[in-house]
Backbone as a printed PyTorch tensor [residue, N CA C, xyz], in Angstrom:
tensor([[[  0.7570,  -1.2590,   0.0720],
         [  0.1500,   0.2250,   0.0760],
         [  0.8100,   1.0220,  -0.0480]],

        [[  0.6770,   2.1600,  -0.8010],
         [  1.2580,   3.5390,  -0.7750],
         [  0.8680,   4.3960,  -0.0410]],

        [[  1.5620,   4.9260,   0.8410],
         [  1.3560,   6.1230,   1.8630],
         [  1.9340,   7.4090,   1.6250]],

        [[  1.0440,   8.3080,   1.9550],
         [  1.7130,   9.7210,   1.5830],
         [  2.3260,  10.1620,   3.2090]],

        [[  3.8120,  10.2190,   2.9710],
         [  4.6190,  10.6380,   4.2750],
         [  4.7370,  11.9550,   3.8690]],

        [[  4.5640,  12.7640,   4.8690],
         [  4.7570,  14.2230,   5.1120],
         [  5.5860,  14.7210,   6.1420]],

        [[  6.2450,  15.8980,   6.0230],
         [  6.9860,  16.4390,   7.1950],
         [  6.4290,  17.8470,   7.1660]],

        [[  5.9780,  18.4760,   8.1360],
         [  5.4080,  19.7950,   8.5990],
         [  6.0820,  20.5330,   9.5880]],

        [[  6.1360,  21.9260,   9.2640],
         [  6.7460,  22.8250,  10.4480],
         [  5.5860,  23.6220,  10.7000]],

        [[  5.2580,  23.7280,  12.0470],
         [  4.4710,  24.9080,  12.4130],
         [  4.1080,  24.7740,  14.0760]],

        [[  3.1450,  25.0400,  14.5570],
         [  2.9670,  25.0470,  15.8780],
         [  1.9670,  24.5010,  16.5990]],

        [[  2.4120,  24.0600,  17.8430],
         [  1.1090,  23.2150,  18.4830],
         [ -0.0480,  24.1690,  18.8580]],

        [[ -1.1070,  23.8060,  18.4490],
         [ -2.5970,  24.6820,  18.3860],
         [ -3.3750,  24.2940,  19.6250]],

        [[ -3.2530,  23.2550,  20.2720],
         [ -4.2320,  23.0160,  21.3560],
         [ -2.9840,  22.0420,  22.3050]],

        [[ -3.8800,  21.9790,  23.4730],
         [ -3.1330,  21.0300,  24.6080],
         [ -3.2060,  19.6640,  24.2510]],

        [[ -2.1490,  18.8030,  24.4380],
         [ -2.1950,  17.6980,  24.2840],
         [ -3.1090,  16.6990,  24.9740]],

        [[ -3.8540,  15.9630,  24.4470],
         [ -4.6940,  14.9210,  25.0900],
         [ -4.1900,  13.5510,  25.0300]],

        [[ -3.6890,  13.1870,  26.2910],
         [ -2.7760,  12.1520,  26.4260],
         [ -3.6050,  11.1540,  27.1220]],

        [[ -3.6320,   9.9120,  26.4660],
         [ -4.4000,   8.7740,  27.3880],
         [ -3.6760,   7.4150,  27.3760]],

        [[ -3.9160,   6.5690,  28.4270],
         [ -3.4320,   5.1970,  28.3230],
         [ -4.6600,   4.4600,  27.7180]],

        [[ -4.5840,   3.4790,  26.7710],
         [ -5.4510,   2.8910,  26.1850],
         [ -5.1720,   1.4300,  26.3550]],

        [[ -6.0410,   0.3750,  26.0620],
         [ -5.6360,  -1.0980,  25.9020],
         [ -4.5090,  -1.3510,  25.2680]],

        [[ -4.3450,  -0.5720,  24.0820],
         [ -3.3660,  -0.8330,  23.2260],
         [ -2.0190,  -0.0520,  23.2900]],

        [[ -1.8140,   0.6280,  24.5250],
         [ -0.8250,   1.5330,  25.0090],
         [ -1.1490,   3.0710,  24.7010]],

        [[ -0.1610,   3.7920,  25.3150],
         [ -0.5220,   5.2320,  25.3700],
         [ -0.6370,   5.8640,  24.0450]],

        [[ -1.6140,   6.9390,  24.0800],
         [ -2.0140,   7.6730,  22.5370],
         [ -2.0180,   8.9000,  22.9490]],

        [[ -1.8460,   9.9680,  22.0690],
         [ -1.9190,  11.4110,  22.2960],
         [ -2.3740,  12.1170,  21.1480]],

        [[ -3.1160,  13.1320,  21.3420],
         [ -3.7400,  13.8300,  20.2290],
         [ -3.5530,  15.0920,  20.2130]],

        [[ -3.4500,  16.0380,  19.1550],
         [ -3.4840,  17.4660,  19.3200],
         [ -3.5100,  18.0440,  17.9640]],

        [[ -3.7920,  19.5470,  18.1800],
         [ -4.0150,  20.2260,  16.5110],
         [ -2.5040,  20.7780,  16.6230]],

        [[ -2.3660,  20.9250,  15.2040],
         [ -1.0850,  21.3540,  14.6280],
         [ -1.3980,  22.4980,  13.6960]],

        [[ -0.8760,  23.6760,  13.8530],
         [ -1.0810,  24.7260,  12.9130],
         [ -0.0610,  24.7800,  11.9640]],

        [[ -0.3060,  25.0330,  10.6050],
         [  0.7680,  25.3550,   9.8700],
         [  0.4530,  26.6740,   8.9560]],

        [[  1.2620,  27.7160,   9.0830],
         [  1.0720,  28.8700,   8.2560],
         [  2.4020,  28.9240,   7.5420]],

        [[  2.3000,  28.8140,   6.0610],
         [  3.0770,  29.2150,   5.2340],
         [  3.4460,  30.8930,   5.0670]],

        [[  4.6800,  31.3050,   4.7510],
         [  5.2910,  32.6850,   4.7960],
         [  6.0790,  32.4840,   3.2920]],

        [[  5.6480,  33.7870,   2.8200],
         [  6.2470,  33.8610,   1.4640],
         [  6.4920,  35.1780,   1.4920]],

        [[  7.5690,  35.4570,   0.3330],
         [  7.8690,  36.9400,  -0.0540],
         [  6.9760,  37.3470,  -1.2800]],

        [[  6.0270,  38.6040,  -0.8650],
         [  5.0400,  39.0100,  -1.8720],
         [  5.9240,  40.2710,  -2.7510]],

        [[  6.3330,  40.0930,  -3.8860],
         [  7.2180,  40.9830,  -4.7150],
         [  6.3840,  42.2850,  -5.1290]],

        [[  5.1450,  42.1430,  -5.0770],
         [  4.3630,  43.2570,  -5.4670],
         [  4.5020,  44.0680,  -4.1140]],

        [[  4.0700,  43.7210,  -2.9470],
         [  4.2270,  44.6550,  -1.9230],
         [  5.7230,  44.7520,  -1.1470]],

        [[  6.5660,  43.9550,  -1.7920],
         [  8.0520,  43.9020,  -1.4870],
         [  8.2540,  43.6720,  -0.0720]],

        [[  7.4810,  42.6110,   0.7350],
         [  7.2420,  42.4490,   2.1400],
         [  6.9210,  40.5200,   2.1290]],

        [[  7.4610,  40.3430,   3.2890],
         [  6.9200,  38.8640,   3.7820],
         [  5.4310,  38.6970,   4.0480]],

        [[  4.7240,  37.8490,   3.6180],
         [  3.3410,  37.7610,   3.8650],
         [  3.2080,  36.1550,   4.5040]],

        [[  2.1270,  36.3300,   5.3410],
         [  1.4850,  35.0890,   5.7790],
         [  0.5440,  34.7140,   5.1730]],

        [[  0.3680,  33.2000,   4.5780],
         [ -0.5010,  32.5640,   3.7270],
         [ -1.6100,  32.2380,   4.8120]],

        [[ -2.8160,  31.2990,   4.5730],
         [ -3.5830,  30.8730,   5.1400],
         [ -3.2520,  29.6590,   5.8970]],

        [[ -3.6180,  29.6810,   7.4340],
         [ -3.2910,  28.6850,   8.3160],
         [ -4.1420,  27.2280,   8.0300]],

        [[ -3.2520,  26.2530,   8.0160],
         [ -3.9670,  24.9540,   7.6300],
         [ -3.9250,  24.1840,   9.2880]],

        [[ -5.0580,  23.4570,   9.7270],
         [ -4.8140,  22.7990,  10.8480],
         [ -4.8240,  21.1310,  10.5910]],

        [[ -4.4100,  20.6470,  11.3410],
         [ -4.1090,  19.0660,  11.2700],
         [ -4.3910,  18.4250,  12.6570]],

        [[ -4.9620,  17.3750,  12.7540],
         [ -5.1730,  16.6340,  14.0850],
         [ -4.0490,  15.5490,  13.9130]],

        [[ -3.3060,  15.5540,  14.9930],
         [ -2.0830,  14.5500,  15.0630],
         [ -2.4160,  13.6180,  15.9890]],

        [[ -1.9810,  12.3510,  15.4760],
         [ -1.9530,  11.1740,  16.7710],
         [ -0.6170,  10.8580,  16.7960]],

        [[ -0.3040,  10.3460,  17.9820],
         [  1.0130,   9.7760,  18.1310],
         [  0.6910,   8.5600,  19.2240]],

        [[  1.4580,   7.4300,  18.9490],
         [  1.2560,   6.4410,  19.7700],
         [  2.3490,   6.0380,  20.5270]],

        [[  2.3250,   5.1250,  21.3810],
         [  3.5930,   4.4240,  22.2030],
         [  4.3210,   5.5270,  22.8330]],

        [[  5.6420,   5.3670,  22.6490],
         [  6.6770,   6.2050,  23.5650],
         [  6.4310,   7.4940,  23.0540]],

        [[  6.5070,   7.6940,  21.4790],
         [  6.2040,   8.9660,  21.0460],
         [  5.0300,  10.0340,  21.8250]],

        [[  3.9050,   9.3580,  21.9810],
         [  2.7970,  10.1400,  22.7510],
         [  3.2580,  10.3890,  24.2100]],

        [[  3.7710,   9.4930,  24.7650],
         [  4.1220,   9.7160,  26.3230],
         [  5.3010,  10.7720,  26.1960]],

        [[  6.4110,  10.8390,  25.1600],
         [  7.3080,  11.8810,  25.1190],
         [  6.9550,  13.4000,  24.7930]],

        [[  5.6270,  13.2210,  23.7780],
         [  5.3060,  14.5020,  23.3830],
         [  4.5990,  15.2600,  24.6170]],

        [[  3.7370,  14.3730,  25.2650],
         [  2.7300,  14.8430,  26.3600],
         [  3.7630,  15.5180,  27.3940]],

        [[  4.8090,  14.9570,  27.7480],
         [  6.1280,  15.3070,  28.7710],
         [  6.7640,  16.6400,  28.2990]],

        [[  6.7930,  16.7610,  26.8390],
         [  7.9560,  17.8080,  26.5050],
         [  7.2450,  18.8500,  25.8570]],

        [[  6.1180,  18.9820,  25.4280],
         [  5.5600,  19.8480,  24.3360],
         [  4.1180,  20.7240,  24.9680]],

        [[  4.2820,  21.9280,  24.8580],
         [  3.3410,  22.8410,  25.3380],
         [  2.7080,  23.4450,  24.0220]],

        [[  1.2750,  24.0310,  24.0760],
         [  0.8970,  25.0000,  23.2710],
         [  1.6950,  26.1500,  22.8840]],

        [[  1.7310,  26.3110,  21.6030],
         [  2.4410,  27.2420,  21.0190],
         [  3.8920,  27.2660,  20.5650]],

        [[  4.4330,  26.0010,  21.1140],
         [  5.7030,  25.6990,  20.6810],
         [  5.9070,  25.3880,  19.3910]],

        [[  6.8410,  25.7390,  18.6390],
         [  7.4580,  25.3020,  17.1690],
         [  7.8340,  23.6340,  17.1520]],

        [[  7.2880,  23.0390,  16.3070],
         [  7.7010,  21.6370,  16.1060],
         [  7.9170,  21.2760,  14.6770]],

        [[  8.6760,  20.5170,  14.3160],
         [  8.9520,  19.7160,  13.2050],
         [  8.1140,  18.6100,  13.3240]],

        [[  7.1960,  18.0890,  12.5870],
         [  6.6510,  16.7980,  12.7650],
         [  6.8100,  15.9700,  11.1650]],

        [[  6.8300,  14.6950,  11.4260],
         [  6.8310,  13.5970,  10.2740],
         [  5.8810,  12.6830,  10.4670]],

        [[  5.1260,  12.3460,   9.5590],
         [  4.2330,  11.2120,   9.7730],
         [  3.3340,  11.0930,   8.3380]],

        [[  2.5300,   9.9500,   8.7030],
         [  1.7220,   9.5110,   7.5400],
         [  0.4260,  10.4900,   7.4640]],

        [[  0.0510,  11.1330,   6.2080],
         [ -1.0420,  12.0780,   5.9380],
         [ -2.3290,  11.1470,   5.6440]],

        [[ -3.5110,  11.4060,   6.3430],
         [ -4.6230,  10.6520,   5.9750],
         [ -5.6760,  11.8870,   5.7870]],

        [[ -6.4300,  11.6770,   4.6770],
         [ -7.4000,  12.7270,   4.5290],
         [ -8.7610,  11.9200,   4.6580]],

        [[ -9.8670,  12.5550,   5.2730],
         [-10.9510,  11.9790,   5.6710],
         [-12.1840,  12.7470,   4.9550]],

        [[-12.9920,  12.0650,   4.4990],
         [-14.1090,  12.6760,   3.6300],
         [-15.1640,  12.0320,   4.1260]],

        [[-15.8710,  12.7570,   5.2260],
         [-16.9870,  12.2690,   6.0840],
         [-18.4490,  13.0060,   6.0150]],

        [[-19.4780,  12.1980,   5.9330],
         [-20.7560,  12.7340,   6.1640],
         [-21.5850,  12.4920,   7.2700]],

        [[-22.3520,  13.4760,   7.9260],
         [-23.1130,  13.0350,   8.8430],
         [-24.1860,  14.0250,   9.1400]],

        [[-25.1670,  13.8520,   9.4870],
         [-26.5290,  14.7230,   9.7550],
         [-26.5440,  15.8840,   8.6740]],

        [[-26.6520,  15.2820,   7.5530],
         [-26.9260,  16.2400,   6.4210],
         [-25.7480,  16.9330,   6.0220]],

        [[-24.6030,  16.9950,   6.6350],
         [-23.2600,  17.6150,   6.3180],
         [-22.2050,  16.8400,   5.8210]],

        [[-21.4270,  17.4750,   5.1480],
         [-20.1530,  16.9530,   4.5210],
         [-18.9470,  17.5660,   4.8570]],

        [[-17.9980,  17.0310,   5.2860],
         [-16.5740,  17.6010,   5.8990],
         [-15.3040,  16.8930,   5.4250]],

        [[-14.4380,  17.3930,   5.3660],
         [-13.1660,  16.9050,   4.9840],
         [-12.0670,  17.2000,   6.0580]],

        [[-11.3090,  16.2400,   6.6710],
         [-10.3590,  16.6870,   7.6740],
         [ -9.0970,  15.9900,   7.2940]],

        [[ -7.8520,  16.4900,   7.5280],
         [ -6.4530,  16.1650,   7.6080],
         [ -6.0890,  15.8310,   8.9760]],

        [[ -5.5220,  14.4240,   8.7820],
         [ -4.7740,  13.9620,  10.0890],
         [ -3.3140,  13.4110,   9.7600]],

        [[ -2.6360,  13.1230,  10.7190],
         [ -1.3450,  13.0630,  10.5900],
         [ -1.0060,  11.8340,  11.7100]],

        [[ -0.5650,  10.5460,  11.4000],
         [ -0.1400,   9.8760,  12.2190],
         [  1.3830,  10.1890,  12.4280]],

        [[  1.6780,  10.6560,  13.4990],
         [  2.9960,  10.8110,  13.7680],
         [  4.0040,   9.7850,  13.8380]],

        [[  5.1410,   9.9650,  13.1530],
         [  6.3790,   8.8310,  13.1440],
         [  7.3110,   9.4350,  13.7820]],

        [[  7.5670,  10.6450,  13.8910],
         [  8.6200,  11.4840,  14.9660],
         [  8.2720,  13.3010,  14.9160]],

        [[  8.7850,  13.5070,  15.8010],
         [  8.4480,  14.8870,  16.2910],
         [  9.5910,  15.6280,  17.0370]],

        [[  9.7800,  16.7000,  16.8030],
         [ 11.0160,  17.5840,  17.6940],
         [ 10.4810,  19.2760,  17.7460]],

        [[ 11.1710,  19.7780,  18.4690],
         [ 11.3430,  21.0410,  18.5010],
         [ 11.9450,  21.6560,  17.4930]],

        [[ 11.4720,  22.7600,  16.6820],
         [ 12.3300,  23.6250,  15.6290],
         [ 13.3380,  24.3210,  16.0870]],

        [[ 14.5010,  23.8810,  16.0460],
         [ 15.6200,  24.4820,  16.5010],
         [ 16.1410,  25.7770,  15.9270]],

        [[ 15.4310,  26.2370,  14.5360],
         [ 15.5940,  27.3740,  13.9930],
         [ 15.0100,  28.5000,  14.8260]],

        [[ 14.0160,  28.2490,  15.7530],
         [ 13.3810,  29.2330,  16.5690],
         [ 13.7990,  29.3830,  18.0510]],

        [[ 14.5520,  28.2580,  18.3690],
         [ 14.8220,  28.1860,  19.9270],
         [ 15.9340,  27.1140,  20.1710]],

        [[ 16.1680,  27.0560,  21.5050],
         [ 17.0420,  25.8720,  21.9680],
         [ 16.1660,  24.9200,  22.5380]],

        [[ 16.7750,  23.6480,  22.7580],
         [ 16.0200,  22.5990,  23.4100],
         [ 17.3230,  21.6710,  24.2820]],

        [[ 16.8030,  21.1330,  25.4010],
         [ 17.9920,  20.0660,  25.7880],
         [ 17.4200,  18.8440,  26.0580]],

        [[ 17.9630,  17.8460,  25.2200],
         [ 17.2210,  16.3920,  24.9910],
         [ 17.9370,  15.6010,  26.2970]],

        [[ 16.7610,  14.8050,  26.7380],
         [ 17.0000,  13.9090,  28.0030],
         [ 16.3390,  12.5320,  27.3450]],

        [[ 17.2300,  11.4580,  27.4900],
         [ 16.8740,  10.2140,  26.8170],
         [ 15.6820,   9.7570,  27.9100]],

        [[ 14.6350,   9.2630,  27.5930],
         [ 13.8260,   8.7810,  28.3020],
         [ 13.9470,   7.2300,  28.7540]],

        [[ 13.7490,   7.1210,  30.2250],
         [ 14.0150,   5.6730,  30.9280],
         [ 13.2310,   4.6330,  30.2750]],

        [[ 13.7160,   3.4770,  29.9220],
         [ 12.9310,   2.3710,  29.5090],
         [ 12.5140,   1.7600,  30.5880]],

        [[ 11.2750,   0.9710,  30.3910],
         [ 10.7620,   0.0840,  31.4420],
         [ 11.6420,  -0.9520,  31.7270]],

        [[ 11.9500,  -1.1720,  33.0810],
         [ 12.8710,  -2.3760,  33.6880],
         [ 14.6110,  -2.0060,  33.3620]],

        [[ 14.8230,  -0.8990,  32.7120],
         [ 16.1370,  -0.4820,  32.5070],
         [ 16.5160,   0.1890,  33.7200]],

        [[ 17.7390,   0.0120,  34.1750],
         [ 18.4570,   0.9960,  35.5700],
         [ 18.7600,   2.4350,  34.8530]],

        [[ 18.5500,   3.3090,  35.6780],
         [ 19.0230,   4.6640,  35.1020],
         [ 20.3640,   4.8280,  35.2180]],

        [[ 20.9410,   5.5820,  34.4550],
         [ 22.4850,   5.8500,  34.6410],
         [ 22.7480,   6.9700,  35.5260]],

        [[ 23.8380,   7.4680,  35.9090],
         [ 23.8970,   8.4910,  36.8860],
         [ 23.5660,   9.9100,  36.3220]],

        [[ 23.8470,  10.1000,  35.0650],
         [ 23.1580,  11.2820,  34.2360],
         [ 21.7390,  11.4090,  34.2910]],

        [[ 20.9240,  10.1460,  33.7740],
         [ 19.6110,  10.2330,  34.1260],
         [ 18.8720,  10.5050,  35.4840]],

        [[ 19.5710,   9.8730,  36.4960],
         [ 18.9410,   9.9070,  37.6810],
         [ 19.2300,  11.5870,  38.0280]],

        [[ 20.1180,  12.3060,  37.6580],
         [ 20.3940,  13.6000,  38.0030],
         [ 19.2180,  14.7060,  37.1900]],

        [[ 18.7290,  14.0900,  36.0620],
         [ 17.8130,  14.6000,  35.1600],
         [ 16.4550,  14.4430,  35.6920]],

        [[ 16.2580,  13.4220,  36.3780],
         [ 14.9280,  13.2340,  36.7980],
         [ 14.4810,  14.1780,  38.1000]],

        [[ 13.4810,  14.5650,  37.8710],
         [ 12.8120,  15.4010,  38.9830],
         [ 11.6300,  15.0480,  39.6380]]])
């Protein structure tokens, strides 16, 4: 099966909804992407229309996103694009969803400090013990 894999640069638009499910952790949030381009007629940078995506993350990515990301923060997001065309109660709508494969802070807009997540059953190193709050 062919899948559409995309990489998006944007901002976290809503608080991350994190849940423990029978199949493992899951997280969902909205992601805003606003293109910026140079308008030659106005001789100025201009913002385009904002596109919103619902992002789904599973397993360790879900837990790490919930622990690391807040509303408004810039992210680089990589995942599978799904476009849904649905009908209900006499209305039709189209939505775009991303099944996240990887995510990280956009370091062109700020700094971040990486901390390796402890895996279940593995002992913590001295560095990890100092980082745990």
